C-alpha positions in Angstrom: 0.0 0.0 0.0 1.4 3.4 -0.9 1.9 6.2 1.5 -0.8 8.3 -0.2 -3.3 5.5 0.4 -2.5 5.6 4.1 -3.3 9.3 4.4 -5.9 9.7 1.7 -8.5 10.9 4.2 -7.1 12.7 7.3 -10.7 13.7 8.3 -11.4 9.9 8.8 -8.4 9.8 11.2 -9.7 12.8 13.1 -13.2 11.3 13.2 -11.8 8.1 14.5 -9.9 10.0 17.2 -13.1 11.8 18.2 -15.0 8.5 18.3 -12.4 6.9 20.6 -12.5 9.9 22.9 -16.3 9.8 22.8 -16.2 6.0 23.6 -13.9 6.5 26.5 -16.0 9.4 27.9 -19.2 7.3 27.4 -17.6 4.3 29.2 -16.6 6.5 32.2 -20.1 8.1 32.1 -21.9 4.8 32.3 -19.5 3.7 35.1 -20.5 6.8 37.0 -24.2 6.2 36.4 -23.8 2.6 37.7 -22.0 3.9 40.8 -24.8 6.4 41.4 -27.4 3.6 41.0 -25.6 1.3 43.4 -25.2 4.2 45.8 -28.9 4.9 45.7 -29.6 1.2 46.4 -27.2 1.3 49.4 -28.8 4.4 50.7 -32.2 2.6 50.5 -30.9 -0.4 52.3 -29.3 1.9 54.9 -32.7 3.6 55.4 -34.4 0.2 55.9 -31.6 -0.8 58.4 -32.2 2.4 60.3 -36.0 1.8 60.4 -35.5 -1.8 61.5 -33.0 -0.8 64.2 -35.5 1.8 65.5 -38.2 -0.9 65.6 -35.8 -3.3 67.4 -35.0 -0.6 70.0 -38.7 0.2 70.5 -39.7 -3.5 71.0 -36.8 -3.9 73.4 -38.0 -0.9 75.3 -41.5 -2.3 75.3 -40.2 -5.6 76.6 -38.2 -4.0 79.4 -41.3 -2.0 80.4 -43.5 -5.0 80.4 -41.0 -7.0 82.5 -40.9 -4.1 85.0 -44.7 -4.1 85.2 -44.7 -7.9 85.8 -42.1 -7.7 88.5 -44.0 -4.9 90.2 -47.2 -6.9 90.1 -45.5 -10.0 91.6 -44.1 -7.9 94.5 -47.4 -6.4 95.3 -50.0 -9.2 94.7 -51.3 -11.7 97.3 -49.8 -14.6 95.3 -53.0 -15.4 93.6 -52.0 -17.1 90.3 -54.5 -15.0 88.4 -53.4 -11.6 89.8 -50.5 -11.0 87.2 -51.9 -13.0 84.3 -52.3 -9.8 82.2 -48.8 -8.7 82.8 -47.4 -12.1 81.9 -49.3 -12.1 78.6 -47.9 -8.6 77.8 -44.3 -9.7 78.5 -44.8 -12.8 76.3 -46.2 -10.6 73.5 -43.3 -8.2 73.8 -40.8 -11.0 73.7 -42.3 -12.3 70.4 -42.3 -8.8 68.9 -38.7 -8.3 70.0 -37.6 -11.6 68.5 -39.3 -10.8 65.2 -37.7 -7.3 65.1 -34.3 -8.8 66.0 -34.7 -11.4 63.2 -35.6 -8.7 60.6 -32.7 -6.5 61.7 -30.2 -9.3 61.5 -31.5 -10.4 58.1 -31.2 -6.8 56.8 -27.7 -6.6 58.2 -26.8 -9.8 56.4 -28.2 -8.4 53.1 -26.2 -5.3 53.5 -23.0 -7.2 54.4 -23.5 -9.4 51.3 -24.0 -6.3 49.1 -21.0 -4.6 50.6 -18.8 -7.7 49.9 -20.1 -7.8 46.3 -19.5 -4.1 46.0 -15.9 -4.5 47.1 -15.4 -7.1 44.3 -17.2 -4.8 41.9 -15.0 -1.8 42.8 -11.9 -3.9 42.0 -13.2 -4.9 38.6 -14.6 -1.3 38.0 -11.1 0.2 38.7 -9.5 -2.2 36.4 -12.0 -1.6 33.6 -11.8 2.2 34.1 -8.0 2.1 33.9 -8.2 -0.1 30.8 -10.6 2.3 29.1 -8.5 5.4 30.0 -5.2 3.7 29.0 -6.5 2.5 25.7 -8.1 5.9 25.0 -4.9 7.8 25.9 -2.6 5.5 24.0 -4.8 5.2 20.9 -5.6 9.0 20.7 -1.9 9.8 21.3 -0.8 7.5 18.4 -3.6 9.0 16.2 -2.5 12.5 17.1 1.0 11.7 16.0 -0.3 10.0 12.9 -2.5 12.9 12.0 0.3 15.3 12.6 2.6 13.4 10.3 -0.2 12.8 7.8 -1.0 16.5 7.6 2.7 17.2 6.8 2.7 14.4 4.2 -0.6 15.6 2.8 1.0 18.9 1.8 3.4 17.0 -0.6 2.0 17.5 -4.0 4.8 17.5 -6.6 8.5 16.8 -6.6 10.5 20.0 -6.5 13.3 20.2 -9.0 16.4 22.4 -9.6 16.7 23.0 -5.8 20.0 22.7 -3.9 19.9 20.1 -1.2 23.6 20.0 -0.4 23.1 21.0 3.2 19.8 19.3 3.8 20.9 15.9 2.5 17.6 15.5 0.5 17.9 14.2 -3.0 16.4 16.0 -6.0 14.0 13.1 -6.4 12.4 13.7 -3.0 8.9 15.1 -2.7 9.0 18.4 -0.9 6.2 20.1 1.0 4.9 22.9 -1.0 2.4 25.4 0.2 0.1 26.7 -2.6 -0.8 29.8 -0.6 2.8 31.0 0.1 5.1 31.9 -2.7 8.3 32.3 -0.7 9.3 32.3 2.9 11.3 35.3 4.2 14.6 34.1 5.8 17.5 36.0 7.3 20.4 34.1 5.9 23.0 35.6 8.2 24.7 33.2 10.6 24.3 33.7 14.4 26.8 32.5 17.0 25.8 30.9 20.3 27.4 28.9 23.0 26.3 25.5 24.4 26.2 24.7 28.1 29.9 23.9 28.1 30.7 27.3 26.5 31.6 25.8 23.1 30.9 28.1 20.1 28.5 27.2 17.3 27.0 28.9 14.2 23.4 28.6 13.4 21.6 29.7 10.2 18.2 29.2 8.4 17.8 28.3 4.7 14.7 28.0 2.6 14.3 24.4 1.4 11.1 24.9 -0.5 8.4 27.5 -0.9 7.2 27.2 2.7 9.9 25.1 4.3 12.8 26.4 6.4 15.7 24.2 7.5 17.9 25.1 10.5 21.6 24.2 10.2 24.2 24.1 13.0 27.9 24.0 12.5 31.0 24.1 14.7 34.4 25.3 13.4 32.9 25.5 9.9 31.8 21.9 10.0 28.2 20.8 10.2 27.4 18.9 13.3 24.9 16.7 11.5 26.9 15.8 8.4 25.3 18.5 6.3 21.7 17.5 7.2 19.3 20.0 8.8 19.0 19.9 12.6 15.5 21.4 12.5 12.6 22.0 10.2 9.7 24.3 10.4 6.9 25.1 7.9 5.0 28.3 7.3 1.3 27.7 6.9 -1.4 30.0 5.6 -4.8 29.3 7.2 -8.1 31.0 7.1 -7.4 32.6 10.5 -3.9 33.8 9.8 -0.3 32.6 9.2 1.3 30.0 11.5 4.7 28.4 11.8 4.7 24.6 12.5 7.7 22.9 14.2 8.1 19.7 12.1 11.2 18.3 13.9 14.3 19.0 15.9 16.9 16.3 15.3 20.5 16.2 16.6 23.2 13.5 16.8 23.3 11.9 20.3 26.6 13.6 21.3 25.0 17.1 20.7 21.8 16.4 22.5 20.8 18.1 25.8 23.6 20.6 25.9 21.6 23.7 24.9 21.6 23.4 21.1 17.9 22.5 20.9 17.0 25.8 22.6 18.9 27.8 20.0 17.3 25.9 17.2 13.9 26.7 18.6 14.9 30.4 18.9 16.0 30.4 15.2 12.6 28.9 14.2 10.8 31.6 16.3 12.8 34.3 14.4 11.6 32.7 11.1 8.0 32.8 12.4 8.2 36.5 13.4 10.0 37.5 10.2 7.1 35.9 8.2 4.4 37.6 10.3 3.2 34.4 11.9 0.7 34.9 14.8 1.8 31.6 16.4 4.4 28.8 16.3 3.2 25.3 17.3 3.9 21.6 17.1 3.4 18.2 18.7 5.7 17.3 21.6 6.0 13.9 23.4 5.4 14.0 27.1 9.1 13.6 27.9 9.9 17.0 26.3 6.9 19.1 27.4 9.0 20.4 30.3 11.6 21.7 27.8 9.1 23.7 25.9 7.5 25.1 29.0 11.0 26.5 30.0 11.1 28.2 26.6 7.8 30.0 27.3 5.5 27.6 25.4 2.0 26.8 26.4 0.3 23.3 26.1 -3.1 22.4 24.7 -4.8 19.1 23.8 -2.5 17.3 26.2 -2.9 13.5 26.5 -1.4 12.0 29.7 1.6 9.8 29.1 1.5 10.7 25.4 2.2 14.4 24.8 0.5 17.5 23.7 0.5 20.4 21.3 3.0 23.1 22.3 2.5 26.7 21.1 3.7 30.3 21.5 1.8 33.3 20.4 3.5 36.2 18.5 0.5 38.5 18.2 2.0 41.1 20.5 5.5 40.8 18.9 4.2 41.2 15.4 2.0 44.1 16.4 5.0 45.7 18.0 7.1 45.2 14.9 4.5 46.7 12.6 4.0 49.6 15.0 7.7 50.3 15.0 7.7 50.4 11.2 4.9 53.0 11.3 6.8 55.1 13.9 10.0 55.1 11.8 7.9 56.2 8.7 6.2 58.9 10.8 9.5 60.4 12.0 11.6 59.6 8.9 11.8 63.3 7.8 11.2 64.9 11.2 14.8 66.3 11.6 14.9 67.8 8.2 11.5 69.5 8.6 12.3 70.7 12.1 15.6 72.3 10.9 13.7 74.0 8.0 11.1 75.1 10.7 8.4 73.3 8.8 7.5 71.6 12.1 7.3 73.4 15.5 7.0 71.9 19.0 4.7 73.1 21.8 5.9 73.6 25.4 6.6 70.4 27.4 3.9 68.8 29.5 4.1 65.9 31.9 1.9 63.2 30.5 0.9 59.8 32.0 -0.6 56.6 30.5 1.8 56.5 27.5 2.0 53.1 25.8 5.7 52.2 25.5 5.0 50.2 22.3 4.2 53.5 20.5 7.6 54.9 21.2 10.4 54.4 18.7 12.8 51.8 20.2 16.2 53.3 20.9 19.3 51.9 19.3 21.2 49.5 21.5 24.7 48.0 21.6 26.4 45.4 23.8 27.0 47.9 26.6 23.6 49.6 26.4 22.3 48.3 29.7 25.5 49.2 31.7 24.4 52.8 32.5 24.7 55.0 35.6 25.5 51.9 37.7 22.3 50.1 36.7 21.8 47.0 34.7 18.9 45.7 32.6 17.1 44.2 35.7 17.3 47.5 37.5 15.8 49.4 34.6 13.0 46.9 34.2 12.2 47.3 37.9 12.2 51.1 37.5 9.9 50.9 34.5 7.5 48.6 36.4 7.3 51.2 39.3 6.7 54.1 36.8 3.9 52.0 35.3 2.3 51.5 38.7 2.5 55.3 39.4 1.0 56.0 36.0 -2.0 53.7 36.7 -2.5 55.4 40.1 -2.5 58.8 38.5 -5.2 57.6 36.1 -7.3 56.6 39.2 -7.2 60.3 40.3 -4.3 60.3 42.8 -1.8 63.1 42.7 2.0 62.7 42.6 2.2 64.0 46.2 -0.3 61.6 47.5 1.3 58.6 45.8 4.7 59.7 47.3 3.1 59.9 50.8 1.4 56.6 50.5 4.4 54.7 49.2 7.8 55.5 50.6 9.6 53.2 48.1 8.3 55.3 45.1 9.8 58.6 46.3 13.0 58.1 44.3 11.1 57.3 41.2 8.8 60.3 41.6 11.8 62.5 42.2 13.3 61.4 38.9 10.0 62.0 37.1 10.2 65.6 38.3 14.0 66.3 38.0 15.0 63.9 35.2 11.9 62.8 33.3 11.7 60.8 30.1 11.5 63.3 27.3 9.5 62.5 24.2 8.4 64.2 21.0 4.9 63.3 19.9 3.6 63.2 16.3 0.4 61.5 15.1 -0.1 59.6 18.4 3.5 58.2 18.1 6.6 59.2 20.1 10.3 59.3 19.7 12.8 60.0 22.5 13.9 63.6 22.6 16.7 63.6 25.1 16.5 61.5 28.2 14.9 58.1 28.9 16.3 55.6 26.4 16.9 53.0 29.1 13.6 53.4 30.8 11.7 53.3 27.5 13.6 50.1 26.4 13.0 48.5 29.8 9.2 49.3 29.6 9.1 47.7 26.1 10.7 44.6 27.5 8.2 44.6 30.3 5.2 44.6 27.9 6.2 41.1 27.0 5.8 40.0 30.6 2.7 41.8 31.7 -0.3 43.8 30.3 -1.1 47.5 30.7 2.5 48.8 31.0 2.4 52.6 30.9 5.0 55.4 31.2 5.1 58.9 32.4 7.1 61.4 30.3 7.6 65.1 29.5 6.1 65.4 26.1 6.4 68.1 23.4 3.9 67.7 20.6 4.3 68.8 17.0 2.2 71.7 15.9 
């Protein structure tokens, strides 16, 4: 049977997966219903036992009372045989009632004990059956998920790609390559990036387009491929009805290069490809033993199947929005200096403004020593930006600078800098660029927007007029 026959109808695989999940859920549902039914029957037996026990206690009380009456009669009568006849009859009747009640109660207890013994055996078999259902459901759906994942990749193969260089990937020209009909070409930065592994060894990493929508990631050390010229990672750019996505197809390394920090850098390279191609998300299937690795890289998990794996994903919506906004800001201020010198643009007097979105400020240029400034480091500036954002939000709630300073002693230094050394911005068309001071605080606030929402700045703003 050919490969194409195996994957001719992916929807059938998906429907089979849904049916198995539904079967497992139905099995568990019916087990729960059976347990509820048994529980109701036990509650009914318990209520009968309670009633019989009350009857037994009442007949015992009646018997004790009748015996007391008989004893009293015998002490006070003149020893006429007929004097206590009535009391003796009552005692005999009470004894009969007590024995009947005792027999009923004991029989009920025997029934309950028998049911409880059978229930114990049922619970053992129920647990085994439930475990069997869940294990089969998880293992089968896990296998189907991987099969569907691979089938979707293979389904994209339409025609062999010719006249393409595969020297690095190790794929022959006769191979069938995944081709996306929707995407003409993937944008790739072909420059090589250096990184170090956990043992501080140097490596080079680069991305190359393998086909219209396929990107291979290659890693080399000392100008020699660590995988014999083959790619170490593969991702695919997909165009869907709800946007563009990057799919992690695989990350494959020779054993000696595994678990020393290279996988992380391959993933970072794939994320760069995703962002450069305006993807809203990067995703892929990961087995359960590597889910922890993806979590450490900031990925989320959905559709997880215990002991099998799950779909890992990271959203780039904010990153892409930020990138597009920065392009707009650059265009807005592209000829500002020239117009300002020619006095075609004027600026009004500076005003202290709060609630400024840092993503609407032109990102300052940075070099390797950027964050070593005035005795502070990146972490210090992020902390300062976070406090400025808190103060800005409090100002929006109606508090004054003086009240905020009084209420929070730790913010006095930040508030002092807002007065004496504020961030200075120029505003044009609802966008900003840094005028003089504040490059580090702005850059730190832009970093902070990746970690939390509603980050805001306070700055001295001069607006174009």
